[in-house]
N, C-alpha and C positions, 0 to 999 in steps of 0.2 A: 370486496374490499380495496381499493382505492389502489390502497400500495402493496398487495400481496404480488406485485412483479418483482421485490424489493428482493422477496424471500425468506427462507425459515433454515435455520443448517446447522450442526454442530456448534459450539462455541469453539474458539480457538483462543489459546490452550486449549484441547477438551480438557473439560472436567466435568465432576459428578455434582448432581444435586444431590437434596437431604435422603431423596429415596435412591441413592445409589446408583442412579440414571443418568444418559448420558444432559447435561446442560444443555439447551437448544438454546438458542440467538434470533429474533425475528428482527426487519427489514431494514432499519435504518443499524442497527446495530449489527446486524452482517453485511452491512456495505461499510461501516464501520470498520468491522474487522479485513474483509478483503484490502480496504486499503490499506492497515497497516501493513498486511503478509506481502503485497506488495510493496511500499515501499522502503520493507524490512528483507525485501530479499536478493542478494545478488544473484546479478545474471550469472547462470553459470552451475549457480549453487544447488541446482535441483537436477541430478541428472535426466531422467529420463521429459524433463522443458527446462533443455538448457539457455533457451531464450525467454522462459519467466523472470521478472525480478524487476532490477530498478540499477542503473549503472552509479546512482549515485558512493553505491561502498569504494566506485574505484577512484574517489575524488578526495578521501578521505586524510591524506597527506596533499591536498594537494594547497601552492599559497592561497590565503587567502584575500582573495581579493574580487574585484566585475568583474573578470573575464570565468573565474572557479565562479561565482555566485550565479553569472549565468544559463552553465553547462546544467548548473544543479539544476535549475530552477526548468530548462529545456530534459534533463531526463528523468524528473520528476513527471510535467506531462504527456511526456511522451509514452510513458510506465499506466498510467492511469488512464488515459483515449486507448490504450491499448489491451487493456486487462482491466477494464470496468468496465462495461458497458451502461450499466445501471445512470453511471453519474456522466452529469456534464464538464467538463474542465474549463470554467470560467476565467482562472487563472490562480496564476502557480508564482506565491511574490518570498523573494530571501532575499535580506541585506547581509551582509561578512560582518558579526564582530566585530568591532577594535582593538580589542584588547587582545 
């Protein structure tokens, strides 16, 4: 099958199915869960892999400006390029909320 390289693995968070077996995610779902894991993990959060994750968490209290948005876009691109080889990052876009 063409999409076999995307893989199969446990769902994140780990869940049980109706037969009390660990649920499995396949192909695109695995990649989506991986992207979510990368972006929701702050660098330094994982003791054994402190470089894993994304620096967007450091920007939570930064000014709502175009400069901050640019840094966030760059952080997201860098993290996805480094940690998710199954995707091609073509574009990341963010718009500051005017409110």
